[in-house]
MARGUMI-191613 format. One record per atom (N, C-alpha, C): x, y, z; residue in one letter; residue number from 1. Coordinates in steps of 0.2 Angstrom, whole numbers, plus 5000, padded with zeros to 4 digits. Example, Ala and Ser with C-alpha at 12.3 -4.5 7.8 and 13.67 -1.06 7.14 Angstrom:
# MARGUMI-191613
(pt (5066,4972,5039),'A',1)
(pt (5062,4978,5039),'A',1)
(pt (5066,4984,5039),'A',1)
(pt (5064,4989,5035),'S',2)
(pt (5068,4995,5036),'S',2)
(pt (5064,5000,5039),'S',2)
END
This chain:
# MARGUMI-191613
(pt (5029,5030,5056),'M',1)
(pt (5024,5031,5061),'M',1)
(pt (5018,5027,5059),'M',1)
(pt (5015,5023,5063),'I',2)
(pt (5009,5019,5062),'I',2)
(pt (5005,5021,5068),'I',2)
(pt (4999,5023,5066),'L',3)
(pt (4994,5024,5072),'L',3)
(pt (4993,5018,5076),'L',3)
(pt (4993,5019,5083),'P',4)
(pt (4993,5013,5087),'P',4)
(pt (4986,5009,5086),'P',4)
(pt (4981,5012,5084),'C',5)
(pt (4974,5009,5083),'C',5)
(pt (4974,5004,5077),'C',5)
(pt (4979,5004,5073),'L',6)
(pt (4980,5000,5067),'L',6)
(pt (4982,4993,5069),'L',6)
(pt (4979,4988,5066),'F',7)
(pt (4982,4981,5068),'F',7)
(pt (4981,4976,5061),'F',7)
(pt (4984,4971,5061),'V',8)
(pt (4984,4966,5056),'V',8)
(pt (4980,4960,5058),'V',8)
(pt (4975,4958,5054),'A',9)
(pt (4971,4953,5056),'A',9)
(pt (4969,4949,5050),'A',9)
(pt (4966,4943,5050),'P',10)
(pt (4963,4939,5044),'P',10)
(pt (4958,4944,5041),'P',10)
(pt (4959,4943,5034),'S',11)
(pt (4954,4947,5030),'S',11)
(pt (4950,4942,5025),'S',11)
(pt (4944,4942,5025),'E',12)
(pt (4940,4937,5022),'E',12)
(pt (4942,4936,5014),'E',12)
(pt (4944,4930,5012),'N',13)
(pt (4946,4929,5006),'N',13)
(pt (4952,4932,5003),'N',13)
(pt (4956,4935,5008),'R',14)
(pt (4962,4939,5006),'R',14)
(pt (4968,4938,5010),'R',14)
(pt (4968,4933,5014),'G',15)
(pt (4974,4932,5019),'G',15)
(pt (4974,4937,5025),'G',15)
(pt (4978,4941,5025),'R',16)
(pt (4978,4946,5030),'R',16)
(pt (4977,4953,5028),'R',16)
(pt (4975,4958,5032),'G',17)
(pt (4973,4964,5030),'G',17)
(pt (4975,4969,5036),'G',17)
(pt (4974,4976,5035),'V',18)
(pt (4975,4981,5040),'V',18)
(pt (4968,4983,5042),'V',18)
(pt (4967,4984,5049),'F',19)
(pt (4961,4986,5051),'F',19)
(pt (4962,4991,5056),'F',19)
(pt (4956,4995,5059),'T',20)
(pt (4957,5000,5064),'T',20)
(pt (4953,4998,5070),'T',20)
(pt (4955,4999,5076),'S',21)
(pt (4951,4998,5082),'S',21)
(pt (4948,5005,5084),'S',21)
(pt (4949,5010,5081),'E',22)
(pt (4946,5017,5082),'E',22)
(pt (4944,5020,5076),'E',22)
(pt (4939,5025,5077),'P',23)
(pt (4937,5028,5071),'P',23)
(pt (4942,5033,5068),'P',23)
(pt (4942,5034,5061),'L',24)
(pt (4947,5038,5058),'L',24)
(pt (4944,5043,5054),'L',24)
(pt (4947,5049,5054),'L',25)
(pt (4944,5055,5050),'L',25)
(pt (4946,5055,5043),'L',25)
(pt (4942,5058,5039),'E',26)
(pt (4944,5059,5032),'E',26)
(pt (4951,5063,5031),'E',26)
(pt (4955,5061,5027),'A',27)
(pt (4961,5064,5025),'A',27)
(pt (4966,5063,5031),'A',27)
(pt (4965,5059,5035),'Q',28)
(pt (4970,5058,5041),'Q',28)
(pt (4976,5053,5039),'Q',28)
(pt (4982,5055,5040),'A',29)
(pt (4988,5051,5039),'A',29)
(pt (4988,5046,5044),'A',29)
(pt (4988,5040,5042),'I',30)
(pt (4987,5034,5047),'I',30)
(pt (4994,5030,5047),'I',30)
(pt (4998,5031,5042),'E',31)
(pt (5005,5027,5042),'E',31)
(pt (5009,5031,5038),'E',31)
(pt (5015,5032,5040),'I',32)
(pt (5021,5035,5036),'I',32)
(pt (5027,5030,5037),'I',32)
(pt (5028,5027,5031),'S',33)
(pt (5033,5022,5031),'S',33)
(pt (5039,5023,5027),'S',33)
(pt (5045,5022,5030),'P',34)
(pt (5051,5023,5026),'P',34)
(pt (5051,5017,5021),'P',34)
(pt (5055,5018,5015),'V',35)
(pt (5056,5012,5010),'V',35)
(pt (5063,5011,5009),'V',35)
(pt (5064,5005,5006),'L',36)
(pt (5071,5003,5004),'L',36)
(pt (5070,5003,4996),'L',36)
(pt (5074,5008,4993),'V',37)
(pt (5073,5008,4986),'V',37)
(pt (5078,5003,4983),'V',37)
(pt (5075,5000,4978),'L',38)
(pt (5079,4995,4974),'L',38)
(pt (5080,4997,4967),'L',38)
(pt (5086,4996,4965),'S',39)
(pt (5088,4998,4958),'S',39)
(pt (5084,4994,4953),'S',39)
(pt (5085,4996,4946),'M',40)
(pt (5081,4992,4941),'M',40)
(pt (5084,4985,4941),'M',40)
(pt (5091,4984,4942),'E',41)
(pt (5094,4977,4942),'E',41)
(pt (5091,4973,4948),'E',41)
(pt (5091,4976,4954),'E',42)
(pt (5088,4973,4960),'E',42)
(pt (5081,4971,4960),'E',42)
(pt (5077,4976,4957),'R',43)
(pt (5070,4975,4955),'R',43)
(pt (5069,4968,4951),'R',43)
(pt (5073,4968,4946),'N',44)
(pt (5073,4962,4941),'N',44)
(pt (5074,4955,4945),'N',44)
(pt (5078,4955,4950),'E',45)
(pt (5080,4949,4954),'E',45)
(pt (5074,4948,4959),'E',45)
(pt (5072,4953,4962),'V',46)
(pt (5066,4952,4967),'V',46)
(pt (5060,4950,4963),'V',46)
(pt (5059,4952,4957),'E',47)
(pt (5053,4950,4954),'E',47)
(pt (5053,4942,4952),'E',47)
(pt (5058,4939,4953),'K',48)
(pt (5059,4932,4952),'K',48)
(pt (5057,4928,4958),'K',48)
(pt (5055,4932,4964),'T',49)
(pt (5054,4929,4970),'T',49)
(pt (5046,4930,4972),'T',49)
(pt (5044,4927,4978),'R',50)
(pt (5038,4929,4981),'R',50)
(pt (5037,4936,4983),'R',50)
(pt (5043,4939,4984),'L',51)
(pt (5042,4946,4986),'L',51)
(pt (5040,4951,4980),'L',51)
(pt (5039,4948,4974),'H',52)
(pt (5037,4952,4969),'H',52)
(pt (5030,4955,4970),'H',52)
(pt (5026,4951,4974),'D',53)
(pt (5019,4953,4976),'D',53)
(pt (5018,4959,4981),'D',53)
(pt (5024,4961,4984),'Y',54)
(pt (5024,4965,4990),'Y',54)
(pt (5028,4971,4988),'Y',54)
(pt (5031,4972,4983),'I',55)
(pt (5035,4978,4981),'I',55)
(pt (5031,4983,4978),'I',55)
(pt (5033,4990,4978),'F',56)
(pt (5029,4995,4974),'F',56)
(pt (5034,4998,4969),'F',56)
(pt (5031,5000,4963),'E',57)
(pt (5035,5004,4958),'E',57)
(pt (5037,5010,4962),'E',57)
(pt (5043,5012,4960),'W',58)
(pt (5046,5018,4963),'W',58)
(pt (5050,5023,4958),'W',58)
(pt (5050,5029,4959),'G',59)
(pt (5053,5034,4955),'G',59)
(pt (5048,5036,4949),'G',59)
(pt (5050,5042,4947),'K',60)
(pt (5046,5046,4942),'K',60)
(pt (5046,5042,4935),'K',60)
(pt (5051,5038,4934),'E',61)
(pt (5051,5034,4928),'E',61)
(pt (5048,5027,4929),'E',61)
(pt (5047,5025,4935),'G',62)
(pt (5044,5018,4936),'G',62)
(pt (5049,5012,4935),'G',62)
(pt (5055,5013,4934),'G',63)
(pt (5060,5008,4933),'G',63)
(pt (5062,5005,4939),'G',63)
(pt (5062,5009,4945),'E',64)
(pt (5065,5006,4951),'E',64)
(pt (5059,5003,4955),'E',64)
(pt (5060,5000,4961),'A',65)
(pt (5055,4998,4965),'A',65)
(pt (5057,4999,4972),'A',65)
(pt (5052,4998,4977),'C',66)
(pt (5054,4999,4984),'C',66)
(pt (5051,4994,4988),'C',66)
(pt (5054,4992,4993),'V',67)
(pt (5051,4988,4999),'V',67)
(pt (5049,4993,5004),'V',67)
(pt (5042,4993,5006),'A',68)
(pt (5040,4997,5011),'A',68)
(pt (5040,4994,5018),'A',68)
(pt (5042,4997,5023),'W',69)
(pt (5042,4994,5029),'W',69)
(pt (5035,4996,5033),'W',69)
(pt (5034,4994,5039),'G',70)
(pt (5028,4995,5042),'G',70)
(pt (5022,4990,5039),'G',70)
(pt (5016,4992,5039),'Y',71)
(pt (5011,4988,5037),'Y',71)
(pt (5009,4989,5029),'Y',71)
(pt (5013,4993,5026),'L',72)
(pt (5011,4995,5019),'L',72)
(pt (5010,4989,5014),'L',72)
(pt (5014,4984,5014),'S',73)
(pt (5013,4979,5010),'S',73)
(pt (5007,4974,5012),'S',73)
(pt (5004,4975,5017),'I',74)
(pt (4998,4971,5020),'I',74)
(pt (4991,4974,5018),'I',74)
(pt (4991,4980,5016),'Y',75)
(pt (4985,4983,5014),'Y',75)
(pt (4982,4980,5008),'Y',75)
(pt (4976,4978,5008),'N',76)
(pt (4973,4975,5002),'N',76)
(pt (4971,4980,4997),'N',76)
(pt (4970,4977,4991),'H',77)
(pt (4968,4981,4985),'H',77)
(pt (4960,4982,4985),'H',77)
(pt (4957,4987,4983),'A',78)
(pt (4950,4988,4982),'A',78)
(pt (4950,4993,4976),'A',78)
(pt (4945,4992,4971),'A',79)
(pt (4944,4996,4966),'A',79)
(pt (4942,5003,4968),'A',79)
(pt (4938,5003,4974),'E',80)
(pt (4935,5009,4977),'E',80)
(pt (4938,5009,4984),'E',80)
(pt (4944,5011,4985),'P',81)
(pt (4948,5010,4992),'P',81)
(pt (4945,5016,4996),'P',81)
(pt (4947,5015,5003),'N',82)
(pt (4945,5020,5008),'N',82)
(pt (4951,5024,5010),'N',82)
(pt (4957,5022,5007),'C',83)
(pt (4963,5025,5009),'C',83)
(pt (4967,5026,5002),'C',83)
(pt (4972,5030,5002),'Q',84)
(pt (4977,5031,4996),'Q',84)
(pt (4984,5031,4999),'Q',84)
(pt (4989,5030,4994),'Y',85)
(pt (4996,5030,4996),'Y',85)
(pt (4999,5036,4992),'Y',85)
(pt (5003,5040,4996),'E',86)
(pt (5007,5045,4993),'E',86)
(pt (5014,5044,4993),'E',86)
(pt (5018,5044,4988),'M',87)
(pt (5025,5043,4988),'M',87)
(pt (5029,5050,4988),'M',87)
(pt (5034,5050,4993),'D',88)
(pt (5038,5055,4993),'D',88)
(pt (5045,5053,4991),'D',88)
(pt (5047,5054,4985),'Y',89)
(pt (5053,5051,4982),'Y',89)
(pt (5059,5055,4986),'Y',89)
(pt (5059,5061,4987),'E',90)
(pt (5064,5065,4990),'E',90)
(pt (5066,5062,4997),'E',90)
(pt (5061,5060,5001),'H',91)
(pt (5063,5058,5008),'H',91)
(pt (5062,5050,5008),'H',91)
(pt (5061,5047,5003),'Q',92)
(pt (5060,5040,5003),'Q',92)
(pt (5055,5037,5008),'Q',92)
(pt (5049,5040,5007),'L',93)
(pt (5043,5038,5012),'L',93)
(pt (5037,5037,5008),'L',93)
(pt (5032,5033,5011),'I',94)
(pt (5026,5032,5008),'I',94)
(pt (5021,5033,5014),'I',94)
(pt (5016,5038,5012),'T',95)
(pt (5011,5039,5017),'T',95)
(pt (5004,5036,5015),'T',95)
(pt (5001,5033,5020),'I',96)
(pt (4994,5031,5019),'I',96)
(pt (4989,5036,5022),'I',96)
(pt (4984,5038,5018),'R',97)
(pt (4980,5043,5021),'R',97)
(pt (4972,5041,5019),'R',97)
(pt (4968,5042,5024),'T',98)
(pt (4961,5040,5023),'T',98)
(pt (4958,5044,5017),'T',98)
(pt (4953,5042,5014),'L',99)
(pt (4949,5045,5009),'L',99)
(pt (4942,5047,5011),'L',99)
(pt (4940,5044,5017),'R',100)
(pt (4934,5046,5020),'R',100)
(pt (4934,5044,5027),'R',100)
(pt (4929,5045,5031),'P',101)
(pt (4929,5043,5038),'P',101)
(pt (4929,5035,5038),'P',101)
(pt (4932,5032,5043),'I',102)
(pt (4933,5025,5043),'I',102)
(pt (4930,5023,5050),'I',102)
(pt (4926,5018,5050),'Q',103)
(pt (4923,5015,5056),'Q',103)
(pt (4927,5010,5060),'Q',103)
(pt (4926,5009,5066),'V',104)
(pt (4930,5004,5070),'V',104)
(pt (4929,4997,5067),'V',104)
(pt (4934,4994,5067),'G',105)
(pt (4934,4987,5064),'G',105)
(pt (4934,4986,5056),'G',105)
(pt (4934,4992,5053),'E',106)
(pt (4934,4992,5046),'E',106)
(pt (4941,4990,5043),'E',106)
(pt (4941,4987,5038),'E',107)
(pt (4947,4985,5034),'E',107)
(pt (4949,4991,5030),'E',107)
(pt (4956,4992,5030),'L',108)
(pt (4958,4998,5026),'L',108)
(pt (4961,4995,5019),'L',108)
(pt (4959,4999,5014),'F',109)
(pt (4961,4997,5007),'F',109)
(pt (4964,5002,5003),'F',109)
(pt (4969,5000,4999),'I',110)
(pt (4972,5005,4994),'I',110)
(pt (4970,5002,4987),'I',110)
(pt (4971,5006,4982),'N',111)
(pt (4971,5004,4975),'N',111)
(pt (4978,5004,4973),'N',111)
(pt (4980,4998,4971),'Y',112)
(pt (4986,4996,4968),'Y',112)
(pt (4988,4999,4961),'Y',112)
(pt (4982,5000,4957),'L',113)
(pt (4983,5002,4950),'L',113)
(pt (4986,5009,4950),'L',113)
(pt (4990,5010,4944),'P',114)
(pt (4993,5016,4943),'P',114)
(pt (4988,5022,4941),'P',114)
(pt (4990,5028,4940),'E',115)
(pt (4986,5033,4938),'E',115)
(pt (4981,5031,4932),'E',115)
(pt (4975,5034,4932),'E',116)
(pt (4970,5033,4927),'E',116)
(pt (4974,5034,4920),'E',116)
(pt (4972,5030,4915),'G',117)
(pt (4975,5031,4908),'G',117)
(pt (4981,5027,4907),'G',117)
(pt (4984,5024,4912),'D',118)
(pt (4990,5020,4912),'D',118)
(pt (4989,5014,4916),'D',118)
(pt (4984,5010,4914),'I',119)
(pt (4982,5004,4918),'I',119)
(pt (4984,4998,4914),'I',119)
(pt (4989,4995,4916),'P',120)
(pt (4991,4988,4913),'P',120)
(pt (4986,4983,4916),'P',120)
(pt (4986,4977,4913),'P',121)
(pt (4983,4971,4917),'P',121)
(pt (4986,4970,4924),'P',121)
(pt (4981,4968,4928),'I',122)
(pt (4984,4966,4935),'I',122)
(pt (4984,4958,4936),'I',122)
(pt (4989,4956,4940),'W',123)
(pt (4990,4949,4941),'W',123)
(pt (4985,4946,4947),'W',123)
(pt (4981,4950,4950),'F',124)
(pt (4977,4947,4955),'F',124)
(pt (4970,4949,4954),'F',124)
(pt (4965,4945,4957),'T',125)
(pt (4958,4945,4956),'T',125)
(pt (4955,4951,4960),'T',125)
(pt (4952,4956,4957),'V',126)
(pt (4948,4961,4961),'V',126)
(pt (4942,4959,4963),'V',126)
(pt (4941,4959,4970),'Q',127)
(pt (4934,4957,4973),'Q',127)
(pt (4930,4963,4975),'Q',127)
END
């Protein structure tokens, strides 16, 4: 499920991003995407490719990864995002939910970093 008001467009200094053509409410689910779970061995192979930048860690142990369908891999990172992602391991889904009201035309951001206290160095520049 992707809300019909979401669209992909150029994002300044970031390539492409996800935007909204309608206002969004706080705590609103805007996308629920199925994922393709990769084993640790498959993850190791994918990490040798350009797809490395578009996979998510998966599983309670973090050894697996997943490819998320929909727009999920196109949301850009922000240290103070306006959306968050929630992983449902049992049903193999990721939900994007707003953290605050979002205005028309606003870009939607998530924070790619793991939970506080478990923050490794990141490979991209935070703007």
